[in-house]
N, C-alpha and C positions, 0 to 999 in steps of 0.2 A: 504495500500501497502506498501510498509516491504522500507526502504531505508538502504542501507547497510553504516555502520561509515563508510571507508571511499570514498563513494562517497561524503560524509560531509566534511568529517575534511581528506580531503587529505592526503597523506602519504608524505614526503620529501624524496625526493632522496638522496641518498647520493654521488651520484657525479651529476658531470655538465659539461656540452659542450658548450664551448666559439669559433664561428668563429670570423677569424677576417676579411679586405678586402681585400686581399690577395687570402681566400678561408682557408687558415691556418686552421686546426682543434686543436685545446689545453683542453686538460679535466682531471679536476679538482677532484680531492679528501681528502675533509676538512673535517674530526668529524671523527665519530665513521662507521666504514664498515658495511652496515648492521644495522645499531642503531636501525629505526624499523623493519624492517622485510623484509630477504631479498626473501623468503617466499608467503608474500605478493601479495593480485592482481595483486597491479600498481607495484609493485615494482620487478620484477622477474629476473632470469639470462636472459632471452631469451629474453625482454626489452634492457636490457643491449648492450646485441648483436644486437640486430637490430638498436642503435642507433649508433655503431664501426662501422658496416658495412656498413650502410648508403652512405657512399662515401669511395671513397680512399684518395690517398695519408697520407705522415707521418706526425705521430704525435707529441704534445709532450704532455706527461701526467705529470701534480704538485700533489704534496702529501706533506700533512700536516694533519698526523690522527695519534691516540694512538694504532688502528687495530681496531678487532674488530670481527667477526664473519671471524675462520677458514675455513671454507667451501667455503664461498663466495668469501674469497678473494684466491681462490684454482681456482675458475670457472674466474673468472676474467685474474688471472694470465694465463692461458690459452688460452682464448680467444685473452687479447694479446699478448701472443706469436702465435698466428695462425694469425697475423695479418700481411697479408702482405703488407702495407707500415713499414717505421721506425719507431719506438719506442722509444719517449727521455722521460725517466725516470727525475723529479725534483724532488729533496724534498729538502723546501725549509723550512720545521721548523720540525719535525718530522716521524719519517716511523717505529715506532712503534711496536711491536707484528705481525701480520697479516698485518697489513701495506706495515712491510719490505718483505714482501712475493711476492705482488702486486709490491712492485720497483724490486726484480730480474727478470719481466720480459721486463726488457728494454734492447733494445740494447745497449744502453748507459747508463748509471746512471749519474747524478751529483749531488754534494748536498750543498746546499749555505753553507757557511764558520761556520754559526752557525749556523747548524742543527744537531742534532741527528739521530741515527739510532740503533734500541736495538731489539732483538733477544732472546727469550726466548722460557719453554718448553709453549705447552696448554694446557689447563686445561679444567677442567667442572664440572657444579653440576650435583650430583648422590645420589638418596636413596636407599634403597631396602632392603636387600636380600645378604647375601655373594656372591654370585656368580654374582649378577649384579656390587659389588664392582671387581670381578674378570675382568667381559667383559668392565668397564666402563678404568678399566689399560689397557685394550690388546687392546683398541680403541685407546687412548691416544700414545700408545707405533706406534699404526700403523698413527697414524697422525704425529707425533714430526718424524718419520723416512720419510715420503712425502714429509713434511717440510722442512727435512733437502737437501733432492734431490733438492729443489733447489736452496738453499742456495751452496751448494757443485757444480752444474752445472755452475753458475755464478764465485766461489769463487775458485776454484780448492782446496781447503782448503781439510784435511782428514776428512772424517764423524764421526772420535773418535774427533777430536779439535772441530769441528761443535758441536758436540753432550754435549759437556765440555761447550763450550760456552752457549746458552741454560740453562744449568741446573744449572748455576750462575746468569742467565737472564743479561745480556750484554747490557753494552751500548756502541756504540761508537761515537768522534769525526768526522766530515766529514773527517778530515787528516788521520784516524787509518780505517776508512773506506777503501778509499783508499787504504790504504797499504795492507790491509788484503784483498784487492780483490772484498768488497760488494758494491763499486762504483768505475768509474771512471777517473772521476774530479770533479773536486771543481770550482765552480761557481766565477763568476765576480772575481779569479784573474789569474794570468798568471802563470799557473802551465800545466808540459808535464811529461814526463816520466822521463826525464834526472833532474829532479826538486828536489831540497833535500827536503822531506816534517818532516818538527821541527812541536812542540810544539804538538802533538797527543798524545791522549789521549785515554784508554778504562780502564771502572773499572765496577764492579760488584755490585749486592744488598748488598751484605754480607758487602763490603767496605765501601758500603752509609752510611747503617747503623750503623757499626761499629765507623766510622767517625760521623753523628749526637749524639750517645751517647757520642761520649770523646769529644764534647762541651757542655754537661752538666756540672754542676759545680760539682762536689765532697763532698760528705756530709763530713765531716771532723766525726770522732769519739769522739765523749765525753768522756772522763776520768773518770772511775768513782772514785768517791769523799767522797763515806758513803761506808759501808760494816767493815766484822773486817780484820784486817792486815792476811798476814800470819804468820810471826811469833809471833800472838793472839792465832789463830790456832795452833800452834807448841803448846805451852802451853797450852792449854786447852786437846791437845790430852796426850801430854806428865800426865796429870795427871790422866787421865782413864788407871788405872791401877790394 
């Protein structure tokens, strides 16, 4: 008798539903999106959709994830956009990479004042011949365009600006995300459209690396104390005539 490994060691889902006493539902994404397998027999888009649609009414979606499978995120984004109830997204820690795409599905997006949102270009591992590399490049271009669609719908920012932000791997504080349209409100504070947003920040990967490099002590050049002086060399050259 053969037993599937998935039957012995159940794959942990990357989502979790909680229902309170009033019947209100909350969806939690905590960790990598499809960190085990979105295509596994136990973890499928069909299963996620069944859990999403098993009840109606408004839902809250809490996100604390560094990202993961962009195709899983795209399917989840579509399912949440198709959901009939109101979808309120709350980012309590990090919504990075593919997780930021899921966040864009919210009818309303809120961020904790200590949360971060990060967007960057999609990546993949590829091997093979030159034609394989070309195909991979074309695929990544199309995937990036699809991701830009989600950001553009939410923010109304120009596509070229979003593309540049993705090229630079851009990190945003909650204030900056609201300013740029990636989020609507900030949790736990008295913020509204007329509130002046201060202390916002945005930075990219290159800035972070350069800042870290700058913190290392510079190695001082040791002056040369040995060797022949310039004057001595000049005297020797003058003798060779």
